[in-house]
C-alpha positions as CSV (number, residue, x, y, z in Angstrom):
1,M,0.0,0.0,0.0
2,T,1.5,3.4,-1.0
3,L,1.5,6.4,1.2
4,S,-0.8,8.4,-1.0
5,S,-3.4,5.6,-0.8
6,K,-3.6,6.2,3.0
7,L,-4.8,9.8,2.4
8,S,-8.2,11.1,1.6
9,D,-6.5,13.6,-0.7
10,P,-3.6,11.9,-2.4
11,R,-2.4,15.3,-3.8
12,L,-1.1,16.1,-0.3
13,F,1.7,13.6,-0.9
14,R,4.4,15.3,-3.0
15,Q,7.8,14.0,-3.9
16,Y,9.2,17.3,-5.4
17,A,10.6,20.5,-4.1
18,Y,8.4,23.6,-4.4
19,V,10.0,26.7,-5.9
20,D,8.2,29.8,-7.4
21,G,4.9,28.0,-7.4
22,K,6.2,25.0,-9.3
23,W,6.8,21.4,-8.3
24,T,10.5,20.9,-9.0
25,H,12.6,17.8,-9.4
26,G,16.4,17.7,-9.0
27,E,18.5,18.1,-12.2
28,G,21.5,16.1,-11.0
29,G,19.6,12.9,-10.4
30,R,20.4,12.8,-6.7
31,E,17.5,11.8,-4.4
32,E,17.0,10.6,-0.9
33,A,14.6,7.9,0.4
34,V,12.3,8.8,3.3
35,F,11.5,6.0,5.7
36,D,8.7,5.2,8.2
37,P,10.7,4.9,11.5
38,A,8.2,2.4,12.9
39,T,8.4,-0.1,10.1
40,G,11.5,0.7,8.2
41,E,9.4,0.9,5.0
42,A,10.4,3.4,2.3
43,L,7.6,6.0,2.0
44,G,8.9,7.8,-1.0
45,H,11.9,9.8,-2.3
46,I,12.7,13.5,-2.5
47,P,15.1,15.2,-4.9
48,W,18.3,16.9,-3.9
49,L,18.3,20.2,-5.7
50,E,21.5,21.5,-7.4
51,A,23.1,24.8,-6.1
52,H,21.7,26.8,-9.0
53,Q,18.2,25.6,-8.1
54,I,18.6,26.8,-4.5
55,T,19.7,30.1,-5.9
56,A,16.6,30.1,-8.2
57,A,14.4,29.8,-5.0
58,V,16.1,33.0,-3.8
59,D,15.4,34.7,-7.1
60,A,11.8,33.7,-6.8
61,A,11.5,34.9,-3.3
62,E,13.1,38.2,-4.2
63,A,10.7,38.8,-7.1
64,A,7.7,37.8,-5.0
65,F,8.7,40.1,-2.1
66,V,8.1,43.2,-4.1
67,H,4.4,42.4,-4.5
68,W,3.8,40.5,-1.2
69,R,5.1,43.4,0.9
70,A,3.0,45.9,-1.1
71,L,-0.2,44.1,-0.1
72,R,-2.1,45.6,2.8
73,A,-1.8,43.8,6.0
74,D,-5.5,42.8,5.9
75,E,-5.0,41.3,2.4
76,R,-2.1,39.2,3.6
77,C,-4.3,38.2,6.6
78,E,-7.0,36.9,4.3
79,R,-4.6,34.6,2.4
80,L,-3.1,33.3,5.7
81,L,-6.6,32.6,7.1
82,A,-7.5,30.7,3.9
83,W,-4.3,28.6,4.5
84,Y,-5.4,28.1,8.1
85,D,-8.9,26.9,7.0
86,L,-7.3,24.3,4.7
87,L,-5.0,23.1,7.4
88,Q,-8.0,22.4,9.6
89,A,-10.0,20.9,6.7
90,H,-7.2,18.4,6.0
91,R,-6.1,17.8,9.6
92,E,-6.6,14.0,9.4
93,D,-4.5,13.6,6.3
94,L,-1.8,15.9,7.6
95,A,-1.7,13.9,10.9
96,T,-1.5,10.6,9.0
97,L,1.4,11.9,6.9
98,M,3.2,13.1,10.0
99,T,2.8,9.8,11.9
100,L,4.2,7.9,8.9
101,E,7.3,10.0,8.4
102,Q,8.0,11.0,12.0
103,G,6.5,8.2,14.1
104,K,4.6,10.0,16.7
105,P,1.2,8.5,17.7
106,L,-1.7,9.7,15.6
107,P,-3.5,11.6,18.4
108,D,-0.2,13.5,19.0
109,A,0.1,14.3,15.3
110,R,-3.5,15.6,15.2
111,G,-2.6,17.8,18.2
112,E,0.4,19.1,16.3
113,V,-1.7,20.0,13.2
114,E,-4.0,21.9,15.5
115,Y,-1.1,23.6,17.2
116,G,0.7,24.4,13.9
117,A,-2.5,25.8,12.4
118,S,-3.0,28.1,15.4
119,F,0.1,30.0,14.6
120,V,-1.1,30.7,11.1
121,R,-4.3,32.2,12.6
122,W,-2.5,34.1,15.3
123,F,0.0,35.7,13.0
124,A,-2.5,36.4,10.3
125,E,-4.2,38.8,12.8
126,E,-1.0,39.9,14.4
127,G,0.2,41.2,11.0
128,K,-2.5,43.9,11.3
129,R,-1.0,45.1,14.5
130,T,2.6,45.9,13.5
131,F,2.4,49.4,14.8
132,G,5.0,52.1,14.7
133,Q,5.3,54.9,17.2
134,T,5.0,58.7,17.4
135,I,7.9,60.2,19.2
136,P,7.6,63.5,21.1
137,S,10.0,65.7,19.2
138,P,13.0,67.5,20.8
139,I,13.6,69.1,17.4
140,P,11.7,72.3,16.7
141,N,9.1,72.1,13.9
142,A,9.6,68.4,13.3
143,S,7.5,65.3,13.6
144,L,9.3,62.1,14.7
145,G,8.2,58.5,14.6
146,T,8.8,54.9,13.5
147,I,7.3,52.5,11.1
148,K,7.7,48.7,10.8
149,E,8.8,47.2,7.5
150,P,9.5,43.6,6.5
151,V,13.1,42.6,6.7
152,G,13.0,40.7,3.4
153,I,13.6,37.1,2.4
154,A,13.7,34.7,5.4
155,A,15.3,31.3,5.3
156,L,13.7,28.8,7.7
157,I,15.5,25.6,8.6
158,T,13.3,23.2,10.6
159,P,13.7,19.9,12.5
160,W,12.1,16.5,12.2
161,N,10.5,16.3,15.7
162,F,7.7,18.8,14.9
163,P,7.7,18.8,11.1
164,L,4.6,20.9,10.7
165,A,4.4,23.3,13.6
166,M,8.0,24.4,13.5
167,I,7.4,25.6,9.9
168,T,4.1,27.4,10.6
169,R,5.4,29.1,13.7
170,K,8.2,30.6,11.6
171,A,6.6,31.0,8.2
172,A,3.3,32.5,9.4
173,A,5.1,35.2,11.3
174,A,7.4,36.0,8.4
175,M,4.7,36.1,5.8
176,A,2.3,38.1,8.0
177,A,5.2,40.7,8.4
178,G,5.4,40.9,4.6
179,C,8.4,38.6,4.1
180,T,8.8,35.8,1.6
181,V,10.2,32.5,2.9
182,I,12.4,29.6,1.8
183,V,11.8,26.5,3.9
184,K,14.5,23.8,4.3
185,P,12.7,20.9,6.2
186,A,14.6,18.0,7.8
187,G,15.4,15.3,5.3
188,E,13.7,12.7,7.6
189,T,10.3,14.5,7.5
190,P,9.9,16.5,4.2
191,F,6.4,15.4,3.3
192,S,4.7,17.6,6.0
193,A,6.4,20.6,4.6
194,L,5.4,19.8,1.0
195,A,1.8,19.3,2.1
196,L,1.9,22.7,3.6
197,A,3.1,24.1,0.2
198,E,0.3,22.3,-1.6
199,L,-2.2,23.9,0.8
200,A,-0.6,27.3,0.6
201,E,-1.0,27.2,-3.2
202,R,-4.6,26.3,-2.9
203,A,-5.1,29.2,-0.4
204,G,-4.0,31.7,-3.0
205,I,-0.6,32.5,-1.6
206,P,1.3,33.8,-4.6
207,A,4.2,32.0,-6.3
208,G,7.5,32.7,-4.7
209,V,6.1,33.7,-1.3
210,F,6.4,30.1,0.2
211,N,9.2,27.9,-1.2
212,V,10.4,24.5,0.0
213,V,13.9,23.4,-1.0
214,L,15.4,20.0,-0.5
215,G,18.9,18.8,-0.7
216,D,22.2,18.2,1.1
217,P,21.8,20.1,4.4
218,P,25.3,21.5,4.6
219,E,25.1,22.7,1.0
220,V,21.7,24.2,1.3
221,S,22.6,26.0,4.5
222,R,25.8,27.3,3.0
223,I,24.0,28.8,0.1
224,L,21.2,30.4,2.1
225,C,23.5,31.7,4.8
226,G,25.9,33.1,2.3
227,E,23.3,34.7,0.1
228,D,23.2,38.4,0.8
229,R,19.6,38.7,-0.5
230,V,18.4,36.4,2.3
231,K,18.0,38.9,5.2
232,A,16.9,36.6,8.0
233,L,17.6,33.1,9.1
234,S,15.5,31.2,11.6
235,F,16.7,27.7,12.7
236,T,15.4,25.1,15.2
237,G,17.7,22.3,16.0
238,S,20.8,21.3,17.8
239,T,23.2,23.9,19.5
240,R,26.1,22.4,17.5
241,V,24.4,23.2,14.2
242,G,23.1,26.5,15.4
243,R,26.6,27.7,16.1
244,L,27.7,26.7,12.6
245,L,24.8,28.6,11.0
246,L,25.5,31.7,13.1
247,E,29.1,31.7,11.9
248,Q,28.0,31.3,8.3
249,C,25.6,34.2,8.6
250,A,28.2,36.6,10.0
251,N,29.6,37.8,6.6
252,T,26.2,38.9,5.4
253,V,25.1,40.2,8.8
254,K,21.7,38.5,8.8
255,R,18.9,38.8,11.3
256,V,19.3,35.4,13.1
257,S,16.9,33.6,15.4
258,L,17.9,30.3,16.9
259,E,15.8,27.8,18.9
260,L,18.4,25.3,20.0
261,G,18.9,22.5,22.5
262,G,17.3,22.1,25.9
263,N,18.1,20.3,29.1
264,A,15.0,21.1,31.2
265,P,15.1,20.6,35.0
266,F,11.8,19.4,36.6
267,I,11.9,20.6,40.2
268,V,9.6,19.0,42.8
269,G,9.2,20.7,46.2
270,P,8.8,19.0,49.5
271,D,5.2,20.1,49.8
272,M,4.0,18.4,46.7
273,D,1.8,15.3,46.5
274,P,4.4,12.8,45.2
275,R,1.9,11.0,43.0
276,E,0.6,14.1,41.4
277,A,4.1,15.4,40.7
278,A,5.3,12.1,39.4
279,F,2.5,11.7,36.9
280,A,3.1,15.3,35.7
281,A,6.9,14.5,35.3
282,V,6.1,11.4,33.2
283,A,4.0,13.6,30.9
284,A,6.8,16.2,30.7
285,K,9.5,13.6,30.0
286,F,7.9,11.3,27.5
287,Q,6.1,13.6,25.2
288,T,7.1,12.9,21.6
289,A,9.0,9.8,23.0
290,G,11.4,12.3,24.7
291,Q,12.3,13.8,21.4
292,D,11.3,17.3,22.5
293,C,13.5,20.3,23.4
294,L,11.0,20.9,26.3
295,A,11.3,17.3,27.7
296,A,12.1,17.1,31.4
297,D,15.7,15.8,31.2
298,R,16.8,16.2,34.8
299,I,14.1,15.5,37.5
300,L,15.1,17.0,40.8
301,V,13.0,15.8,43.7
302,H,13.3,16.9,47.4
303,E,14.8,14.1,49.4
304,S,11.9,13.9,51.8
305,I,9.5,12.6,49.1
306,H,12.1,11.1,46.7
307,D,11.4,7.4,47.2
308,E,7.6,7.8,47.1
309,F,8.0,9.9,43.9
310,V,10.1,7.3,42.3
311,A,7.6,4.6,43.0
312,H,4.7,6.6,41.5
313,F,6.9,7.6,38.5
314,A,7.7,3.9,37.8
315,E,4.1,2.9,38.2
316,R,2.9,5.6,35.7
317,M,5.8,4.9,33.3
318,A,4.9,1.1,33.2
319,A,1.5,2.0,31.9
320,L,2.8,3.7,28.8
321,T,2.3,1.7,25.6
322,V,5.0,1.7,22.9
323,G,4.3,0.9,19.3
324,N,3.4,2.0,15.8
325,G,1.6,5.3,16.1
326,L,-1.0,4.3,13.6
327,E,-2.1,1.3,15.6
328,G,-4.5,1.6,18.6
329,E,-3.8,3.4,21.8
330,I,-0.1,4.2,21.6
331,D,1.7,6.6,24.0
332,L,5.2,6.4,22.5
333,G,6.2,5.8,18.9
334,P,9.6,5.0,17.6
335,L,12.7,7.1,17.7
336,I,13.5,8.8,14.4
337,H,16.2,6.4,13.3
338,R,18.6,3.7,14.6
339,Q,21.3,6.3,15.5
340,A,18.9,7.8,18.0
341,V,18.4,4.4,19.6
342,E,22.1,3.9,19.8
343,K,22.6,7.3,21.4
344,A,19.9,6.6,24.0
345,A,21.5,3.2,24.9
346,A,24.9,4.9,25.2
347,I,23.5,7.5,27.6
348,V,22.0,4.8,29.8
349,D,25.1,2.7,29.7
350,D,27.2,5.7,30.7
351,A,24.9,6.4,33.7
352,L,25.0,2.8,34.9
353,S,28.7,2.6,34.6
354,K,29.0,5.7,36.9
355,G,26.7,4.5,39.6
356,A,23.1,5.2,38.5
357,T,20.4,2.6,39.3
358,L,18.2,1.2,36.6
359,V,14.7,1.1,38.0
360,A,12.9,0.1,34.8
361,G,13.6,-0.1,31.1
362,D,13.8,-3.6,29.5
363,Q,14.9,-3.1,25.9
364,S,14.1,-6.7,25.0
365,Q,10.5,-5.6,25.0
366,A,11.0,-3.0,22.2
367,P,8.7,-3.8,19.2
368,G,11.2,-2.9,16.5
369,E,14.8,-1.8,15.9
370,N,13.9,2.0,16.1
371,F,12.0,1.7,19.3
372,F,13.4,2.4,22.8
373,M,11.5,1.4,25.8
374,P,11.1,4.1,28.5
375,V,13.9,4.1,31.0
376,L,14.0,5.3,34.6
377,L,17.3,5.9,36.3
378,T,17.9,7.1,39.9
379,G,21.1,8.4,41.5
380,V,21.9,10.5,38.5
381,T,24.9,12.7,39.1
382,H,26.8,15.6,37.6
383,D,29.5,13.5,35.9
384,M,27.0,11.5,33.8
385,K,26.1,12.3,30.1
386,I,22.5,12.3,31.0
387,W,23.1,15.3,33.2
388,H,24.8,17.5,30.6
389,E,23.5,16.2,27.2
390,E,20.1,16.6,25.7
391,S,19.1,12.9,25.5
392,F,16.2,13.3,23.0
393,A,15.0,9.9,24.1
394,P,12.6,8.4,26.6
395,V,15.3,8.2,29.3
396,A,14.3,9.8,32.7
397,G,16.9,10.5,35.3
398,I,16.0,11.4,38.9
399,T,18.2,13.1,41.5
400,A,17.5,14.0,45.1
401,Y,18.2,17.4,46.6
402,A,18.2,18.9,50.1
403,N,17.1,22.5,49.9
404,D,16.1,25.3,47.6
405,D,19.6,26.8,47.2
406,Q,21.0,23.5,46.2
407,V,18.3,22.7,43.6
408,I,18.7,26.2,42.0
409,E,22.5,25.5,41.6
410,M,21.8,22.0,40.2
411,A,19.1,23.2,37.8
412,N,21.4,26.0,36.4
413,D,24.3,23.5,36.0
414,T,24.0,23.3,32.2
415,E,25.0,25.3,29.2
416,Y,21.4,25.2,28.1
417,G,18.6,27.6,29.2
418,L,15.4,26.9,27.3
419,A,12.7,25.7,29.7
420,A,12.3,24.6,33.3
421,Y,9.4,23.2,35.4
422,I,8.7,23.9,39.1
423,Y,6.1,21.8,41.1
424,T,5.3,23.3,44.5
425,H,2.4,25.2,46.1
426,D,4.6,27.4,48.3
427,I,4.4,30.9,46.7
428,R,7.7,32.0,48.3
429,R,9.5,29.0,46.9
430,I,7.9,29.5,43.5
431,W,9.0,33.1,43.3
432,K,12.5,32.5,44.6
433,I,13.3,29.6,42.3
434,M,11.5,31.0,39.2
435,R,13.5,34.3,39.4
436,A,16.8,32.4,40.0
437,L,16.5,29.9,37.2
438,E,18.6,30.8,34.1
439,F,16.0,29.7,31.6
440,G,13.9,31.6,29.0
441,M,10.7,29.8,30.0
442,V,9.5,28.6,33.4
443,S,6.3,26.6,33.9
444,V,4.9,26.3,37.4
445,N,2.6,23.4,38.2
446,S,1.8,22.8,34.5
447,V,3.3,20.6,31.9
448,K,1.8,22.6,29.0
449,M,3.4,26.0,28.5
450,T,3.4,26.8,24.8
451,G,1.0,28.3,22.3
452,P,0.6,31.2,19.8
453,P,0.7,34.1,22.3
454,V,3.8,32.7,24.0
455,P,7.3,34.2,23.4
456,F,9.0,30.8,22.9
457,G,12.8,30.8,23.3
458,G,15.8,30.4,25.6
459,V,19.0,31.9,27.0
460,K,22.6,30.8,27.2
461,H,23.3,28.1,24.5
462,S,19.6,27.5,23.9
463,G,19.3,30.2,21.3
464,L,18.6,33.8,20.3
465,G,15.3,35.6,19.8
466,R,11.8,34.4,20.4
467,E,9.1,32.7,18.4
468,G,5.3,33.2,18.9
469,G,3.6,36.0,20.7
470,V,3.9,39.7,19.9
471,T,7.7,39.3,19.8
472,G,7.6,36.5,17.2
473,I,6.7,38.8,14.3
474,D,9.4,41.3,15.3
475,E,12.1,38.8,14.2
476,Y,11.0,39.6,10.7
477,L,10.5,43.4,10.9
478,E,12.9,46.3,10.8
479,T,12.1,49.6,12.6
480,K,12.5,52.6,10.4
481,Y,12.8,56.0,12.1
482,Y,11.7,59.1,10.4
483,C,12.1,62.8,11.1
484,L,9.7,65.1,9.2
485,G,10.8,68.7,9.3
486,A,8.6,71.6,8.3
487,L,9.8,73.2,5.0
488,G,11.2,76.7,5.6
489,S,11.4,76.3,9.3
490,V,15.2,75.7,9.5
491,S,17.5,78.7,9.8
492,G,20.6,79.1,7.6
493,S,22.7,77.7,10.3
């Protein structure tokens, strides 16, 4: 059975790049297979574009920018809202496509489609509120102020763990601001991006405004980062790659926004119900099979409730089901590829060799070679890989702490600073820890923290800039200052 036969609308499955409103094949004959991580089955193939074809996408975006930026904000809003309506109308097909190429359970994929579409609606309206300012003038007979203008062409490089929402969160903001975009999706999950292009075309978004290029990642990024006509780069992915892209953008002085790695602490205070906190920690750790930059990587539990917390965590974790995301009530799908499984196993082995205790996690029960059964480790310490590295796997590590000052120091003991969780009902503890944490986002007594109005982003090595919210569109806008003097009012001096 082919992938397209599993969709109500087979046209959503595209095996071409999308440049200047045209479906484009590679000219050099290079292509890459895309696999279902649950079964290992080849879903299809995508072309690798040649360098001049990537440059052609820049040409198309440059030509389209002239007309797209000239539209009124409400006209751009109408086209984006039409795109939003199509995303909602085709939610089931988009979710099926995502589960096949990424592996996440179908309910999670449906949730991501809804989440991704919400950014299109939010920024469609936010584009009408890109206000300038009137500045009280210190200059006689002059009016001063600012206006907001689109920065230009934006290159968007997106990851495989959220193959639809990471595109819409970036592209909708850029397009609402009046920018044109060139999307480079992850090679593991290109079909969600191409389905977005198909629906953008149906929504009446003009040719050249939304482009999807495919190819060798280092080559594509080198071209886009080195191209002076590309004025902004937004990247979501690893800190290692983010550093490389930042260096490549230096010569052309681009506007750069980076959403990079995370290593989220999950802090549990002594006043918490251990069961309630443990169930929340399981949800925070195992979303997207742990392949999430917001995943709770270091679970820090007050020593007075540590043992009880561990027992409840193990109980809840044991109830999680692992399998193909298209089949039945599945909580955790596969990891994206075999290398991810090998990395997860290496992190567990490292922790065990340095004194951690394996509470649960029998890998002999894994239903396939790309699956990794949830793991619970206790006695995790500073010298283990799991403490410092973003595991991107269903591996939970728990550490006991004695007091608030100690847990703040432990939580901040990382180069990352994306997100953190606090579970306690003591308002003094909440305020003290929340203010002391060196993270861009802190969620108190809630696993869910994101959405269209939220300024999503981190500090330290977790990135630059913010996505979402009123600040998200600013990444794609320039502030132009003006001074309007009255003619004839200036003396000869």
